[in-house]
DRENDO-1510 file (C-alpha; in Angstrom, 1 decimal, always signed):
<recs>
REC; n; res; u; v; w
REC; 1; UNK; +23.9; +91.8; -23.4 .
REC; 2; UNK; +21.9; +88.6; -23.9 .
REC; 3; UNK; +18.8; +88.4; -21.8 .
REC; 4; UNK; +16.7; +85.3; -21.2 .
REC; 5; UNK; +13.9; +84.9; -23.7 .
REC; 6; UNK; +11.2; +84.6; -21.0 .
REC; 7; UNK; +12.8; +86.5; -18.0 .
REC; 8; UNK; +10.8; +87.0; -14.9 .
REC; 9; UNK; +10.1; +90.5; -13.5 .
REC; 10; UNK; +12.5; +89.8; -10.6 .
REC; 11; UNK; +15.2; +88.7; -12.9 .
REC; 12; UNK; +14.7; +91.8; -15.1 .
REC; 13; UNK; +15.0; +94.0; -12.0 .
REC; 14; UNK; +18.3; +92.3; -11.1 .
REC; 15; UNK; +19.8; +93.0; -14.5 .
REC; 16; UNK; +18.7; +96.6; -14.3 .
REC; 17; UNK; +20.3; +97.0; -10.8 .
REC; 18; UNK; +23.5; +95.4; -12.1 .
REC; 19; UNK; +23.5; +97.7; -15.1 .
REC; 20; UNK; +22.9; +100.7; -12.9 .
REC; 21; UNK; +25.8; +99.7; -10.6 .
REC; 22; UNK; +28.0; +99.3; -13.7 .
REC; 23; UNK; +27.0; +102.7; -15.1 .
REC; 24; UNK; +27.9; +104.6; -11.9 .
REC; 25; UNK; +31.2; +102.7; -11.6 .
REC; 26; UNK; +34.4; +104.1; -12.9 .
REC; 27; UNK; +36.0; +102.1; -15.7 .
REC; 28; UNK; +39.2; +100.4; -14.5 .
REC; 29; UNK; +40.5; +100.2; -18.1 .
REC; 30; UNK; +39.4; +99.4; -21.7 .
REC; 31; UNK; +39.5; +95.7; -21.0 .
REC; 32; UNK; +38.3; +95.6; -17.4 .
REC; 33; UNK; +35.3; +96.3; -15.2 .
REC; 34; UNK; +35.3; +98.0; -11.9 .
REC; 35; UNK; +32.1; +97.9; -9.7 .
REC; 36; UNK; +31.6; +99.7; -6.5 .
REC; 37; UNK; +29.0; +98.8; -3.9 .
REC; 38; UNK; +26.9; +100.8; -1.3 .
REC; 39; UNK; +27.0; +99.8; +2.4 .
REC; 40; UNK; +23.6; +99.3; +4.1 .
REC; 41; UNK; +22.6; +99.3; +7.8 .
REC; 42; UNK; +20.3; +96.3; +7.6 .
REC; 43; UNK; +20.3; +94.1; +10.7 .
REC; 44; UNK; +21.2; +90.4; +10.0 .
REC; 45; UNK; +21.1; +87.2; +12.0 .
REC; 46; UNK; +24.5; +86.0; +10.9 .
REC; 47; UNK; +25.7; +82.8; +12.6 .
REC; 48; UNK; +27.5; +83.1; +15.9 .
REC; 49; UNK; +27.2; +86.8; +16.6 .
REC; 50; UNK; +25.0; +89.8; +17.3 .
REC; 51; UNK; +22.0; +89.7; +19.6 .
REC; 52; UNK; +21.4; +86.6; +21.8 .
REC; 53; UNK; +17.8; +85.7; +22.8 .
REC; 54; UNK; +16.9; +84.1; +26.2 .
REC; 55; UNK; +13.6; +82.6; +24.9 .
REC; 56; UNK; +13.5; +78.8; +25.3 .
REC; 57; UNK; +11.0; +78.8; +22.4 .
REC; 58; UNK; +10.3; +81.6; +19.9 .
REC; 59; UNK; +6.9; +82.6; +21.4 .
REC; 60; UNK; +7.4; +86.1; +20.0 .
REC; 61; UNK; +9.9; +87.7; +17.7 .
REC; 62; UNK; +13.3; +88.5; +19.2 .
REC; 63; UNK; +14.1; +92.1; +19.8 .
REC; 64; UNK; +16.5; +92.0; +16.9 .
REC; 65; UNK; +17.4; +89.2; +14.4 .
REC; 66; UNK; +19.4; +86.6; +16.4 .
REC; 67; UNK; +21.4; +83.5; +15.5 .
REC; 68; UNK; +22.1; +82.3; +19.1 .
REC; 69; UNK; +19.7; +81.5; +21.9 .
REC; 70; UNK; +21.0; +81.2; +25.5 .
REC; 71; UNK; +19.6; +78.9; +28.1 .
REC; 72; UNK; +20.8; +78.0; +31.6 .
REC; 73; UNK; +19.6; +75.2; +33.7 .
REC; 74; UNK; +20.1; +73.6; +37.1 .
REC; 75; UNK; +22.1; +70.3; +37.2 .
REC; 76; UNK; +19.1; +68.8; +39.1 .
REC; 77; UNK; +16.8; +69.6; +36.2 .
REC; 78; UNK; +18.8; +67.5; +33.8 .
REC; 79; UNK; +20.0; +64.7; +36.1 .
REC; 80; UNK; +17.2; +64.3; +38.6 .
REC; 81; UNK; +18.4; +60.8; +39.4 .
REC; 82; UNK; +22.0; +59.7; +39.3 .
REC; 83; UNK; +22.7; +58.4; +35.8 .
REC; 84; UNK; +19.2; +59.3; +34.5 .
REC; 85; UNK; +19.1; +62.3; +32.2 .
REC; 86; UNK; +16.4; +64.7; +31.1 .
REC; 87; UNK; +17.8; +65.8; +27.8 .
REC; 88; UNK; +14.4; +66.9; +26.6 .
REC; 89; UNK; +14.9; +70.2; +28.4 .
REC; 90; UNK; +17.8; +71.0; +26.0 .
REC; 91; UNK; +16.5; +69.1; +22.9 .
REC; 92; UNK; +13.2; +71.0; +23.0 .
REC; 93; UNK; +15.0; +74.3; +22.8 .
REC; 94; UNK; +17.2; +73.2; +20.0 .
REC; 95; UNK; +14.2; +71.9; +18.0 .
REC; 96; UNK; +12.2; +75.1; +18.6 .
REC; 97; UNK; +14.8; +77.4; +17.2 .
REC; 98; UNK; +16.3; +75.1; +14.4 .
REC; 99; UNK; +13.7; +76.3; +11.9 .
REC; 100; UNK; +14.7; +79.9; +12.6 .
REC; 101; UNK; +18.3; +79.0; +11.9 .
REC; 102; UNK; +19.4; +79.7; +15.5 .
REC; 103; UNK; +21.9; +77.7; +17.6 .
REC; 104; UNK; +21.9; +77.2; +21.3 .
REC; 105; UNK; +24.4; +78.3; +23.9 .
REC; 106; UNK; +24.0; +76.9; +27.4 .
REC; 107; UNK; +25.2; +77.0; +31.0 .
REC; 108; UNK; +25.0; +74.5; +33.8 .
REC; 109; UNK; +24.2; +75.9; +37.3 .
REC; 110; UNK; +24.9; +74.1; +40.5 .
REC; 111; UNK; +23.4; +76.8; +42.7 .
REC; 112; UNK; +21.0; +79.6; +41.6 .
REC; 113; UNK; +19.5; +82.5; +43.5 .
REC; 114; UNK; +16.4; +82.0; +41.3 .
REC; 115; UNK; +15.7; +78.4; +42.1 .
REC; 116; UNK; +12.2; +77.6; +43.2 .
REC; 117; UNK; +13.4; +75.5; +46.1 .
REC; 118; UNK; +16.4; +74.4; +48.1 .
REC; 119; UNK; +18.2; +72.4; +45.5 .
REC; 120; UNK; +19.9; +73.4; +42.2 .
REC; 121; UNK; +22.4; +70.6; +42.4 .
REC; 122; UNK; +20.4; +67.4; +42.8 .
REC; 123; UNK; +19.4; +66.2; +46.2 .
REC; 124; UNK; +21.0; +62.8; +45.6 .
REC; 125; UNK; +24.4; +64.5; +45.5 .
REC; 126; UNK; +24.1; +65.6; +49.0 .
REC; 127; UNK; +22.5; +62.3; +50.1 .
REC; 128; UNK; +25.7; +60.7; +48.7 .
REC; 129; UNK; +27.7; +62.6; +51.3 .
REC; 130; UNK; +28.7; +65.8; +49.4 .
REC; 131; UNK; +29.2; +68.7; +51.8 .
REC; 132; UNK; +27.4; +72.0; +51.1 .
REC; 133; UNK; +26.9; +75.5; +52.3 .
REC; 134; UNK; +23.5; +77.0; +53.0 .
REC; 135; UNK; +23.0; +80.5; +51.6 .
REC; 136; UNK; +20.3; +83.2; +51.6 .
REC; 137; UNK; +20.1; +85.7; +48.8 .
REC; 138; UNK; +17.3; +87.4; +46.8 .
REC; 139; UNK; +14.9; +90.1; +47.8 .
REC; 140; UNK; +13.7; +93.4; +46.4 .
REC; 141; UNK; +16.7; +94.3; +44.2 .
REC; 142; UNK; +15.9; +92.4; +40.9 .
REC; 143; UNK; +19.6; +91.8; +40.3 .
REC; 144; UNK; +20.1; +89.9; +43.6 .
REC; 145; UNK; +17.9; +86.9; +42.7 .
REC; 146; UNK; +14.4; +85.8; +43.2 .
REC; 147; UNK; +12.5; +84.9; +46.3 .
REC; 148; UNK; +14.6; +85.2; +49.5 .
REC; 149; UNK; +14.6; +81.5; +50.7 .
REC; 150; UNK; +17.3; +79.2; +52.0 .
REC; 151; UNK; +19.2; +77.3; +49.3 .
REC; 152; UNK; +22.3; +75.0; +49.2 .
REC; 153; UNK; +25.5; +75.3; +47.3 .
REC; 154; UNK; +27.9; +72.3; +47.0 .
REC; 155; UNK; +31.4; +72.3; +48.4 .
REC; 156; UNK; +33.3; +72.4; +45.1 .
REC; 157; UNK; +36.4; +71.0; +46.7 .
REC; 158; UNK; +34.5; +67.9; +47.9 .
REC; 159; UNK; +35.8; +64.9; +45.9 .
REC; 160; UNK; +32.2; +63.6; +45.7 .
REC; 161; UNK; +31.2; +66.8; +43.9 .
REC; 162; UNK; +34.1; +66.6; +41.5 .
REC; 163; UNK; +33.5; +62.9; +40.7 .
REC; 164; UNK; +29.7; +63.2; +40.3 .
REC; 165; UNK; +29.7; +66.4; +38.4 .
REC; 166; UNK; +32.5; +65.3; +36.2 .
REC; 167; UNK; +30.4; +62.2; +35.3 .
REC; 168; UNK; +27.5; +64.5; +34.4 .
REC; 169; UNK; +29.6; +66.7; +32.2 .
REC; 170; UNK; +31.0; +63.7; +30.4 .
REC; 171; UNK; +27.4; +62.6; +29.7 .
REC; 172; UNK; +26.5; +66.1; +28.5 .
REC; 173; UNK; +29.6; +66.2; +26.3 .
REC; 174; UNK; +28.9; +62.7; +24.9 .
REC; 175; UNK; +25.5; +64.0; +23.6 .
REC; 176; UNK; +26.3; +67.6; +22.6 .
REC; 177; UNK; +30.0; +68.0; +21.9 .
REC; 178; UNK; +30.2; +68.9; +18.3 .
REC; 179; UNK; +26.5; +69.2; +17.9 .
REC; 180; UNK; +25.7; +71.4; +14.9 .
REC; 181; UNK; +23.0; +73.3; +16.8 .
REC; 182; UNK; +25.1; +74.1; +19.9 .
REC; 183; UNK; +27.0; +77.3; +19.4 .
REC; 184; UNK; +29.1; +77.2; +22.6 .
REC; 185; UNK; +29.0; +76.1; +26.2 .
REC; 186; UNK; +29.7; +78.3; +29.1 .
REC; 187; UNK; +32.1; +76.9; +31.7 .
REC; 188; UNK; +29.6; +77.2; +34.5 .
REC; 189; UNK; +29.1; +74.8; +37.4 .
REC; 190; UNK; +30.8; +77.1; +40.0 .
REC; 191; UNK; +29.2; +79.9; +42.0 .
REC; 192; UNK; +25.8; +81.5; +42.0 .
REC; 193; UNK; +24.2; +81.0; +38.6 .
REC; 194; UNK; +27.4; +79.4; +37.4 .
REC; 195; UNK; +28.9; +82.8; +37.2 .
REC; 196; UNK; +32.0; +82.0; +39.3 .
REC; 197; UNK; +31.3; +84.3; +42.2 .
REC; 198; UNK; +30.6; +82.7; +45.6 .
REC; 199; UNK; +31.0; +83.4; +49.3 .
REC; 200; UNK; +32.5; +79.9; +49.7 .
REC; 201; UNK; +35.4; +79.9; +47.3 .
REC; 202; UNK; +37.3; +76.7; +46.5 .
REC; 203; UNK; +41.1; +76.7; +46.1 .
REC; 204; UNK; +42.5; +77.8; +42.8 .
REC; 205; UNK; +43.7; +74.3; +42.0 .
REC; 206; UNK; +40.1; +73.0; +42.4 .
REC; 207; UNK; +38.6; +75.7; +40.2 .
REC; 208; UNK; +41.1; +74.8; +37.5 .
REC; 209; UNK; +40.1; +71.2; +37.9 .
REC; 210; UNK; +36.5; +72.3; +37.1 .
REC; 211; UNK; +37.7; +74.0; +33.9 .
REC; 212; UNK; +39.5; +70.8; +33.0 .
REC; 213; UNK; +36.3; +68.8; +33.3 .
REC; 214; UNK; +34.8; +71.0; +30.6 .
REC; 215; UNK; +37.9; +70.8; +28.4 .
REC; 216; UNK; +37.8; +67.0; +28.4 .
REC; 217; UNK; +34.0; +66.7; +27.9 .
REC; 218; UNK; +33.9; +69.3; +25.1 .
REC; 219; UNK; +37.0; +69.1; +23.0 .
REC; 220; UNK; +35.2; +70.3; +19.9 .
REC; 221; UNK; +32.4; +72.7; +20.9 .
REC; 222; UNK; +33.7; +76.2; +21.8 .
REC; 223; UNK; +33.8; +77.1; +25.4 .
REC; 224; UNK; +33.3; +80.5; +27.1 .
REC; 225; UNK; +34.7; +81.2; +30.6 .
REC; 226; UNK; +32.9; +83.5; +33.1 .
REC; 227; UNK; +35.4; +86.3; +33.7 .
REC; 228; UNK; +34.4; +87.1; +37.3 .
REC; 229; UNK; +37.2; +84.7; +38.5 .
REC; 230; UNK; +40.3; +86.6; +37.3 .
REC; 231; UNK; +42.6; +84.0; +38.9 .
REC; 232; UNK; +41.3; +81.1; +36.8 .
REC; 233; UNK; +40.5; +83.2; +33.7 .
REC; 234; UNK; +44.2; +83.2; +32.7 .
REC; 235; UNK; +44.2; +79.4; +32.8 .
REC; 236; UNK; +41.0; +79.1; +30.8 .
REC; 237; UNK; +42.1; +81.6; +28.1 .
REC; 238; UNK; +45.4; +79.8; +27.8 .
REC; 239; UNK; +43.4; +76.7; +26.9 .
REC; 240; UNK; +41.5; +78.5; +24.1 .
REC; 241; UNK; +38.3; +79.6; +25.7 .
REC; 242; UNK; +36.5; +82.9; +25.1 .
REC; 243; UNK; +35.1; +84.9; +28.0 .
REC; 244; UNK; +31.9; +86.5; +29.1 .
REC; 245; UNK; +31.5; +89.7; +31.1 .
REC; 246; UNK; +28.4; +90.3; +33.2 .
REC; 247; UNK; +27.5; +93.6; +34.9 .
REC; 248; UNK; +27.9; +95.9; +31.9 .
REC; 249; UNK; +26.3; +99.2; +32.7 .
REC; 250; UNK; +27.8; +99.4; +36.2 .
REC; 251; UNK; +30.7; +101.9; +36.2 .
REC; 252; UNK; +32.5; +99.7; +38.7 .
REC; 253; UNK; +32.4; +96.7; +36.4 .
REC; 254; UNK; +33.5; +98.7; +33.4 .
REC; 255; UNK; +36.5; +100.3; +35.4 .
REC; 256; UNK; +37.6; +96.9; +36.8 .
REC; 257; UNK; +38.4; +95.4; +33.5 .
REC; 258; UNK; +41.2; +94.8; +31.1 .
REC; 259; UNK; +44.3; +96.8; +32.3 .
REC; 260; UNK; +43.0; +97.1; +35.9 .
REC; 261; UNK; +44.7; +95.6; +38.9 .
REC; 262; UNK; +42.3; +92.7; +39.1 .
REC; 263; UNK; +43.1; +91.5; +35.6 .
REC; 264; UNK; +46.8; +92.5; +35.5 .
REC; 265; UNK; +47.9; +88.8; +35.5 .
REC; 266; UNK; +45.6; +87.7; +32.7 .
REC; 267; UNK; +47.8; +87.2; +29.7 .
REC; 268; UNK; +46.4; +88.1; +26.2 .
REC; 269; UNK; +43.0; +89.1; +27.6 .
REC; 270; UNK; +42.8; +92.1; +25.3 .
REC; 271; UNK; +43.3; +89.9; +22.2 .
REC; 272; UNK; +41.0; +87.1; +23.1 .
REC; 273; UNK; +38.4; +88.4; +20.6 .
REC; 274; UNK; +40.7; +87.6; +17.8 .
REC; 275; UNK; +40.4; +83.8; +18.5 .
REC; 276; UNK; +37.3; +83.2; +20.5 .
REC; 277; UNK; +33.8; +84.7; +21.3 .
REC; 278; UNK; +33.5; +87.6; +23.7 .
REC; 279; UNK; +30.0; +87.8; +25.3 .
REC; 280; UNK; +28.5; +90.6; +27.4 .
REC; 281; UNK; +25.5; +90.8; +29.6 .
REC; 282; UNK; +23.8; +93.9; +31.1 .
REC; 283; UNK; +23.9; +94.4; +34.8 .
REC; 284; UNK; +20.2; +95.0; +34.8 .
REC; 285; UNK; +17.5; +96.1; +32.4 .
REC; 286; UNK; +17.3; +99.6; +30.9 .
REC; 287; UNK; +15.0; +100.9; +33.7 .
REC; 288; UNK; +17.4; +99.6; +36.3 .
REC; 289; UNK; +20.4; +101.4; +34.7 .
REC; 290; UNK; +18.3; +104.6; +34.7 .
REC; 291; UNK; +17.3; +104.2; +38.3 .
REC; 292; UNK; +21.0; +104.0; +39.3 .
REC; 293; UNK; +21.9; +106.9; +37.0 .
REC; 294; UNK; +24.3; +104.8; +35.1 .
REC; 295; UNK; +25.1; +105.8; +31.4 .
REC; 296; UNK; +23.4; +103.6; +28.8 .
REC; 297; UNK; +25.6; +105.2; +26.1 .
REC; 298; UNK; +28.8; +104.4; +28.1 .
REC; 299; UNK; +27.7; +100.8; +28.4 .
REC; 300; UNK; +27.1; +100.5; +24.6 .
REC; 301; UNK; +30.5; +102.0; +23.9 .
REC; 302; UNK; +32.2; +99.7; +26.4 .
REC; 303; UNK; +30.9; +96.7; +24.6 .
REC; 304; UNK; +31.9; +98.0; +21.2 .
REC; 305; UNK; +35.3; +99.1; +22.4 .
REC; 306; UNK; +35.9; +95.5; +23.8 .
REC; 307; UNK; +35.1; +93.8; +20.5 .
REC; 308; UNK; +31.8; +92.2; +21.5 .
REC; 309; UNK; +30.7; +89.1; +19.7 .
REC; 310; UNK; +27.3; +88.5; +21.4 .
REC; 311; UNK; +25.0; +90.5; +23.6 .
REC; 312; UNK; +22.7; +88.8; +26.0 .
REC; 313; UNK; +19.2; +90.2; +25.8 .
REC; 314; UNK; +18.3; +90.8; +29.4 .
REC; 315; UNK; +17.6; +94.5; +28.9 .
REC; 316; UNK; +13.8; +94.8; +29.2 .
REC; 317; UNK; +11.8; +97.7; +27.7 .
REC; 318; UNK; +13.8; +100.4; +25.9 .
REC; 319; UNK; +12.3; +103.8; +25.0 .
REC; 320; UNK; +12.2; +104.8; +21.3 .
REC; 321; UNK; +15.0; +107.4; +21.8 .
REC; 322; UNK; +17.4; +104.7; +23.0 .
REC; 323; UNK; +16.7; +102.3; +20.1 .
REC; 324; UNK; +19.2; +103.7; +17.6 .
REC; 325; UNK; +22.1; +103.1; +20.0 .
REC; 326; UNK; +20.9; +99.6; +20.8 .
REC; 327; UNK; +20.5; +98.8; +17.0 .
REC; 328; UNK; +24.0; +100.1; +16.4 .
REC; 329; UNK; +25.3; +97.7; +19.1 .
REC; 330; UNK; +23.4; +94.7; +17.5 .
REC; 331; UNK; +24.6; +95.7; +14.0 .
REC; 332; UNK; +28.3; +96.1; +14.8 .
REC; 333; UNK; +28.7; +93.1; +17.2 .
REC; 334; UNK; +31.0; +90.5; +15.7 .
REC; 335; UNK; +32.0; +90.8; +12.1 .
REC; 336; UNK; +30.1; +92.7; +9.5 .
REC; 337; UNK; +31.3; +92.4; +5.9 .
REC; 338; UNK; +31.1; +94.9; +3.1 .
REC; 339; UNK; +32.4; +94.3; -0.4 .
REC; 340; UNK; +33.4; +97.8; -1.4 .
REC; 341; UNK; +34.9; +97.3; -4.9 .
REC; 342; UNK; +35.4; +94.6; -7.5 .
REC; 343; UNK; +37.7; +94.7; -10.6 .
REC; 344; UNK; +37.9; +92.0; -13.3 .
REC; 345; UNK; +38.4; +91.5; -17.0 .
REC; 346; UNK; +35.4; +92.2; -19.2 .
REC; 347; UNK; +36.0; +89.1; -21.4 .
REC; 348; UNK; +37.6; +85.8; -20.5 .
REC; 349; UNK; +38.2; +82.7; -22.6 .
REC; 350; UNK; +37.0; +79.2; -21.6 .
REC; 351; UNK; +39.8; +77.3; -19.9 .
REC; 352; UNK; +41.6; +80.4; -18.7 .
REC; 353; UNK; +41.7; +82.1; -15.3 .
REC; 354; UNK; +39.1; +84.5; -14.0 .
REC; 355; UNK; +41.1; +87.1; -12.0 .
REC; 356; UNK; +39.2; +89.1; -9.4 .
REC; 357; UNK; +40.6; +92.0; -7.3 .
REC; 358; UNK; +38.3; +93.0; -4.4 .
REC; 359; UNK; +38.3; +95.5; -1.6 .
REC; 360; UNK; +36.5; +94.1; +1.4 .
REC; 361; UNK; +35.8; +95.8; +4.7 .
REC; 362; UNK; +34.9; +94.4; +8.1 .
REC; 363; UNK; +32.9; +97.3; +9.6 .
REC; 364; UNK; +32.0; +95.4; +12.7 .
REC; 365; UNK; +34.0; +95.4; +15.9 .
REC; 366; UNK; +34.8; +91.7; +16.1 .
REC; 367; UNK; +35.9; +88.6; +14.2 .
REC; 368; UNK; +34.1; +85.8; +12.4 .
REC; 369; UNK; +34.7; +82.5; +14.3 .
REC; 370; UNK; +33.1; +80.1; +11.8 .
REC; 371; UNK; +35.1; +78.8; +8.7 .
REC; 372; UNK; +33.5; +80.8; +6.0 .
REC; 373; UNK; +35.2; +80.9; +2.6 .
REC; 374; UNK; +34.5; +83.0; -0.6 .
REC; 375; UNK; +32.7; +81.1; -3.3 .
REC; 376; UNK; +32.7; +82.5; -6.9 .
REC; 377; UNK; +30.0; +81.5; -9.4 .
REC; 378; UNK; +29.0; +82.2; -13.0 .
REC; 379; UNK; +25.2; +82.3; -13.6 .
REC; 380; UNK; +23.9; +82.0; -17.2 .
REC; 381; UNK; +21.0; +83.9; -18.8 .
REC; 382; UNK; +18.5; +81.3; -17.6 .
REC; 383; UNK; +19.6; +81.7; -13.9 .
REC; 384; UNK; +21.4; +78.4; -13.8 .
REC; 385; UNK; +24.9; +78.0; -12.2 .
REC; 386; UNK; +27.3; +77.1; -15.0 .
REC; 387; UNK; +30.4; +77.2; -12.8 .
REC; 388; UNK; +31.2; +77.6; -9.1 .
REC; 389; UNK; +34.5; +77.3; -7.1 .
REC; 390; UNK; +35.5; +77.9; -3.5 .
REC; 391; UNK; +38.5; +80.1; -3.2 .
REC; 392; UNK; +41.3; +80.1; -0.6 .
REC; 393; UNK; +40.0; +83.3; +1.0 .
REC; 394; UNK; +39.1; +82.6; +4.7 .
REC; 395; UNK; +36.8; +85.3; +6.1 .
REC; 396; UNK; +38.1; +84.5; +9.6 .
REC; 397; UNK; +41.2; +86.5; +8.5 .
REC; 398; UNK; +39.3; +89.7; +8.1 .
REC; 399; UNK; +39.7; +91.7; +11.3 .
REC; 400; UNK; +38.0; +95.1; +11.5 .
REC; 401; UNK; +39.2; +97.4; +8.7 .
REC; 402; UNK; +39.8; +97.1; +4.9 .
REC; 403; UNK; +41.3; +94.0; +3.1 .
REC; 404; UNK; +42.5; +93.8; -0.5 .
REC; 405; UNK; +41.7; +90.3; -1.8 .
REC; 406; UNK; +43.0; +88.9; -5.1 .
REC; 407; UNK; +41.6; +85.6; -6.3 .
REC; 408; UNK; +42.1; +83.6; -9.5 .
REC; 409; UNK; +39.8; +80.8; -10.4 .
REC; 410; UNK; +40.4; +78.4; -13.3 .
REC; 411; UNK; +37.4; +78.2; -15.7 .
REC; 412; UNK; +36.5; +74.9; -17.4 .
REC; 413; UNK; +37.5; +74.6; -21.0 .
REC; 414; UNK; +34.0; +73.4; -21.7 .
REC; 415; UNK; +32.3; +76.5; -20.5 .
REC; 416; UNK; +29.9; +77.8; -23.2 .
REC; 417; UNK; +30.5; +81.2; -24.7 .
REC; 418; UNK; +28.0; +83.9; -23.7 .
REC; 419; UNK; +27.2; +86.6; -21.1 .
REC; 420; UNK; +27.2; +85.6; -17.5 .
REC; 421; UNK; +26.4; +87.1; -14.1 .
REC; 422; UNK; +29.3; +87.0; -11.6 .
REC; 423; UNK; +28.0; +85.9; -8.2 .
REC; 424; UNK; +29.7; +85.5; -4.8 .
REC; 425; UNK; +28.8; +84.0; -1.5 .
REC; 426; UNK; +30.5; +83.5; +1.9 .
REC; 427; UNK; +29.8; +79.9; +2.8 .
REC; 428; UNK; +30.9; +77.1; +5.1 .
REC; 429; UNK; +31.9; +74.4; +2.6 .
REC; 430; UNK; +30.1; +71.5; +4.3 .
REC; 431; UNK; +26.9; +73.5; +4.3 .
REC; 432; UNK; +26.1; +73.1; +8.0 .
REC; 433; UNK; +25.6; +76.9; +8.3 .
REC; 434; UNK; +23.7; +79.3; +6.1 .
REC; 435; UNK; +25.6; +81.7; +3.9 .
REC; 436; UNK; +26.9; +84.9; +5.6 .
REC; 437; UNK; +24.9; +88.0; +4.8 .
REC; 438; UNK; +26.7; +91.0; +3.4 .
REC; 439; UNK; +26.0; +94.6; +4.2 .
REC; 440; UNK; +25.7; +95.7; +0.6 .
REC; 441; UNK; +22.8; +96.9; -1.5 .
REC; 442; UNK; +23.0; +94.3; -4.2 .
REC; 443; UNK; +20.7; +91.6; -5.6 .
REC; 444; UNK; +20.9; +88.5; -3.4 .
REC; 445; UNK; +19.2; +85.1; -3.3 .
REC; 446; UNK; +19.8; +82.6; -0.4 .
REC; 447; UNK; +23.1; +84.4; +0.5 .
REC; 448; UNK; +24.4; +84.6; -3.1 .
REC; 449; UNK; +25.1; +88.1; -4.4 .
REC; 450; UNK; +25.0; +89.0; -8.1 .
REC; 451; UNK; +27.8; +91.5; -8.4 .
REC; 452; UNK; +28.8; +92.0; -12.0 .
REC; 453; UNK; +28.6; +90.8; -15.6 .
REC; 454; UNK; +31.3; +89.0; -17.7 .
REC; 455; UNK; +31.5; +87.7; -21.3 .
REC; 456; UNK; +33.0; +84.3; -22.0 .
REC; 457; UNK; +34.3; +84.3; -25.5 .
</recs>
């Protein structure tokens, strides 16, 4: 093995670790190398999955590493005057989290039980003639809203509402559709908090029309529908959205779910996680669940069983004895990849093919929804990349379980003879997202893992 003449201590350690891995690995044959890898429990903030913070700015460290930050806002806050927009509210959150590598998910509210005053939809909407319904919610139960004061909800079937709100969503889409720092948009705009439950329901045709407003305004950015409206959920899922389930922790909410009478008419709901995000929110914080004698463990298992992608952090203080379960939930949400085994030839000639046989496992409960591919690289003794190629392997195909992956990459005829480190990374080819972290105990730099040694001769 040829080592660099002036190797750094860190580089020396990496070579020792690689050598140790090779020593404990079983030989696949006289001319080949087989390396096995150990799975670790480290928590990662991999893009588009896991724990979801609600902090508009990172004033303190999130409970767990997070890659998505969720904000919701009233329509009146962003369009206080018709045609005049306060994008700063959204842009400031995007900017605050960009250095942390976190994207933003957002929801528009047209009425909110937490609003400071009468209006969540702008006053000018009602001045223009839109009809509305006054409502009174809130009080002592923290899950019912804030201060118990009169508020107004728009009549969603009023043509003025549909026209004016449609124009707002078009403006929102013109600015944020396809934005690299926007993870997804909830289809809000209907019901209290935009959660699609209201005492003043509009006809199904109108509710589908609201979904259509989002589909037109955001043709690129992923959309997530609020699952309280089972009648319209079927329509939204048929158009490619994911879904969000609120109220996790409540036995009633967990029982009235996939397979129940309420959702019997929703086609393909159980398989939605295989093509779009699945988001869950707690009914209340940990203390609230305990006060109602609802099972925390059952809530965690409900989310895992339903292939959760993201968990909204509205859970408050958690005692030390409950943290292992919460960490397990954060760790397994979405996809979690482990390279279990690698086999390749010990020696390869320049200009020939480097053939790799790998056993991968997705030990998470969900699916990756970003276009990550497998990149293979050869690193010389000085730590320089001598060769790199993206393979055809698309990590979105790796559902939970093990996957045998065979890849062959053509080496350049000009590749110098010598000893090289084989490195891999899961990357989005255009570089807009950071590399995907792997749950293996292996030397890694900026998402690239040094996994074996090979001789070019």
